[in-house]
C-alpha positions as CSV (number, residue, x, y, z in Angstrom):
1,X,100.3,66.9,123.7
2,X,98.6,63.6,122.9
3,X,101.3,62.2,120.6
4,X,99.1,59.6,118.8
5,X,96.4,62.2,117.9
6,X,99.2,64.6,116.9
7,X,100.6,62.2,114.4
8,X,97.2,61.4,113.0
9,X,96.5,65.1,112.6
10,X,99.8,65.9,110.9
11,X,99.1,63.0,108.4
12,X,95.6,64.2,107.7
13,X,96.6,67.8,107.2
14,X,99.2,66.6,104.7
15,X,96.6,64.6,102.8
16,X,94.4,67.8,102.7
17,X,97.3,69.8,101.3
18,X,97.9,67.2,98.6
19,X,94.2,67.3,97.7
20,X,94.4,71.1,97.5
21,X,97.6,71.0,95.4
22,X,99.6,73.0,97.9
23,X,101.8,70.3,99.5
24,X,105.0,71.7,97.9
25,X,104.5,75.0,99.8
26,X,103.8,73.2,103.1
27,X,106.6,72.8,105.7
28,X,107.1,72.2,109.4
29,X,107.4,75.3,111.5
30,X,108.0,76.8,114.9
31,X,107.8,74.3,117.8
32,X,107.2,71.3,115.5
33,X,110.3,72.3,113.4
34,X,112.2,72.6,116.7
35,X,111.2,69.0,117.7
36,X,112.0,67.7,114.2
37,X,115.6,69.2,114.1
38,X,116.6,68.8,117.8
39,X,114.8,65.5,118.7
40,X,113.7,64.0,115.5
41,X,110.3,63.7,117.3
42,X,107.4,65.7,118.5
43,X,107.9,67.6,121.7
44,X,105.5,66.0,124.1
45,X,105.1,69.0,126.3
46,X,104.4,71.4,123.4
47,X,101.0,73.0,123.4
48,X,100.2,72.4,119.8
49,X,101.5,71.6,116.3
50,X,102.7,74.1,113.7
51,X,102.8,73.8,110.0
52,X,103.5,76.8,107.6
53,X,103.0,77.6,104.0
54,X,105.0,79.7,101.6
55,X,103.0,82.6,100.2
56,X,99.9,81.4,98.4
57,X,97.0,83.0,96.6
58,X,93.7,83.5,98.4
59,X,92.2,80.8,96.3
60,X,94.9,78.3,97.3
61,X,94.4,79.1,101.0
62,X,90.6,78.7,100.7
63,X,90.9,75.4,98.9
64,X,93.2,74.0,101.6
65,X,91.0,75.3,104.3
66,X,87.9,73.7,102.8
67,X,89.7,70.3,102.4
68,X,90.5,70.5,106.1
69,X,86.9,71.4,107.0
70,X,85.5,68.7,104.9
71,X,87.9,66.2,106.5
72,X,86.3,67.0,109.9
73,X,89.4,68.6,111.3
74,X,87.6,71.6,112.7
75,X,84.4,72.3,114.6
76,X,83.3,74.8,112.0
77,X,84.9,78.1,111.0
78,X,83.2,81.5,110.5
79,X,82.2,82.8,107.1
80,X,84.9,85.1,105.6
81,X,83.3,88.3,106.7
82,X,83.2,87.0,110.3
83,X,86.7,85.7,110.6
84,X,88.9,87.2,113.3
85,X,92.2,86.7,111.6
86,X,91.5,88.1,108.2
87,X,92.2,90.9,105.8
88,X,89.2,92.9,104.5
89,X,87.2,90.5,102.4
90,X,87.9,87.6,104.7
91,X,91.2,86.2,103.3
92,X,92.6,83.4,105.5
93,X,95.8,84.3,107.4
94,X,95.8,81.6,110.1
95,X,93.6,78.8,111.5
96,X,93.8,76.1,114.0
97,X,92.7,72.5,113.1
98,X,91.7,69.7,115.5
99,X,89.8,66.4,115.4
100,X,87.9,66.8,118.6
101,X,87.6,69.2,121.4
102,X,90.2,67.3,123.5
103,X,92.6,66.3,120.7
104,X,95.8,68.0,119.7
105,X,95.4,71.1,117.6
106,X,97.6,72.3,114.8
107,X,98.0,75.9,113.6
108,X,98.3,76.5,109.9
109,X,100.3,79.6,109.2
110,X,100.1,81.4,105.8
111,X,103.2,83.5,105.2
112,X,103.0,86.9,103.5
113,X,105.9,88.3,101.4
114,X,106.8,91.9,102.1
115,X,110.0,93.9,102.2
116,X,112.4,90.8,101.9
117,X,110.7,89.1,104.8
118,X,108.1,86.4,105.2
119,X,105.5,87.4,107.8
120,X,102.7,85.5,109.6
121,X,99.9,86.9,111.7
122,X,96.8,86.2,113.8
123,X,95.3,89.6,113.2
124,X,94.8,91.4,116.5
125,X,95.1,88.3,118.6
126,X,98.7,89.0,119.6
127,X,98.1,92.5,120.9
128,X,97.2,91.4,124.4
129,X,100.2,89.1,124.6
130,X,102.6,90.6,127.3
131,X,105.5,89.3,125.3
132,X,104.9,92.1,122.8
133,X,103.3,94.8,124.8
134,X,106.5,96.6,125.7
135,X,107.8,96.5,122.1
136,X,104.7,97.7,120.3
137,X,103.4,101.2,119.8
138,X,99.9,99.8,119.2
139,X,97.1,102.0,118.1
140,X,93.5,101.0,118.8
141,X,92.4,101.1,115.1
142,X,95.4,99.1,113.8
143,X,94.4,95.9,112.0
144,X,97.2,93.5,113.1
145,X,100.7,92.8,114.1
146,X,102.9,90.4,112.1
147,X,106.0,88.4,113.0
148,X,108.7,87.7,110.4
149,X,111.9,86.1,109.3
150,X,114.0,87.0,106.3
151,X,112.9,85.1,103.2
152,X,116.4,83.8,102.6
153,X,115.7,81.2,105.3
154,X,113.0,79.7,103.0
155,X,114.9,79.7,99.7
156,X,115.7,76.0,99.8
157,X,113.9,73.0,101.4
158,X,115.0,69.6,102.3
159,X,112.9,66.5,102.9
160,X,113.1,64.6,106.2
161,X,111.4,61.5,107.6
162,X,109.3,62.7,110.6
163,X,106.7,60.9,112.6
164,X,105.9,58.4,109.8
165,X,105.8,60.8,106.9
166,X,108.1,62.8,104.7
167,X,108.1,66.5,105.4
168,X,109.6,69.7,104.0
169,X,111.8,71.8,106.3
170,X,113.9,74.8,105.4
171,X,117.5,73.7,104.6
172,X,118.6,76.5,106.9
173,X,116.4,75.2,109.7
174,X,119.1,75.6,112.4
175,X,119.7,79.3,111.5
176,X,115.9,79.9,111.4
177,X,115.5,78.3,114.8
178,X,118.2,80.7,116.1
179,X,115.8,83.5,115.2
180,X,112.7,81.9,116.8
181,X,114.2,80.1,119.8
182,X,117.5,81.3,121.2
183,X,119.4,78.4,122.8
184,X,117.0,76.0,121.1
185,X,119.5,73.2,121.1
186,X,119.5,73.1,124.9
187,X,116.1,71.7,125.9
188,X,116.3,73.1,129.4
189,X,116.9,76.6,128.0
190,X,115.4,76.8,124.5
191,X,111.7,76.9,124.4
192,X,110.5,80.4,124.7
193,X,110.1,82.2,121.4
194,X,111.8,85.5,120.8
195,X,110.8,87.5,117.7
196,X,113.4,89.7,116.1
197,X,111.0,91.2,113.5
198,X,107.7,92.6,114.6
199,X,105.5,94.7,112.3
200,X,102.4,96.8,113.0
201,X,99.8,96.8,110.3
202,X,97.8,100.0,110.4
203,X,95.5,99.2,107.5
204,X,95.7,96.0,105.4
205,X,95.0,97.8,102.2
206,X,97.6,100.5,102.7
207,X,101.2,99.2,102.9
208,X,102.4,102.7,103.8
209,X,100.9,102.0,107.3
210,X,102.9,98.8,107.8
211,X,105.7,99.7,110.2
212,X,108.6,97.4,110.9
213,X,109.2,97.9,114.6
214,X,112.3,95.8,115.3
């Protein structure tokens, strides 16, 4: 990871969130949260940055996305009907922002609220990941898989100083990291993600086809 461009990208994404009026729902997630809690710094050998959002409306997601696009943080993005990670109708579920082809990228994860859990997804993009293949009873026509954590982890937030800006993190960040990265407090051991909750989405428009697998 190029640390200087990573800091710049985090700052610019935060500006975009403020312009879109969704900054209160924005927080550090996954590997970036791990670095913030364990090292109070970005993890230099991480592949990318991660920021997350509490459940938002389709309009809020689209407004934030357009602010990022207009800020030049992406090399274009398909129209809604052509998006890979989308519900029918093209609702944003996830996207990756970057300043140039070679600069650090940052994934924006939009959480969904279902059955007392907050879930995130990349549509079908996780299906080929060997990490999940043994756990999933995947069907060819299924729309997606989602990964989740109990929404109690996200009830309260605290503000920290991180890489030159103030950022929200879950107050229960340590317990949340226990879910995502077992042994996360040992850098030589904690780094591989382990999902405790995986859900198969048969059809986006029919929640009776959403199957919690773990």
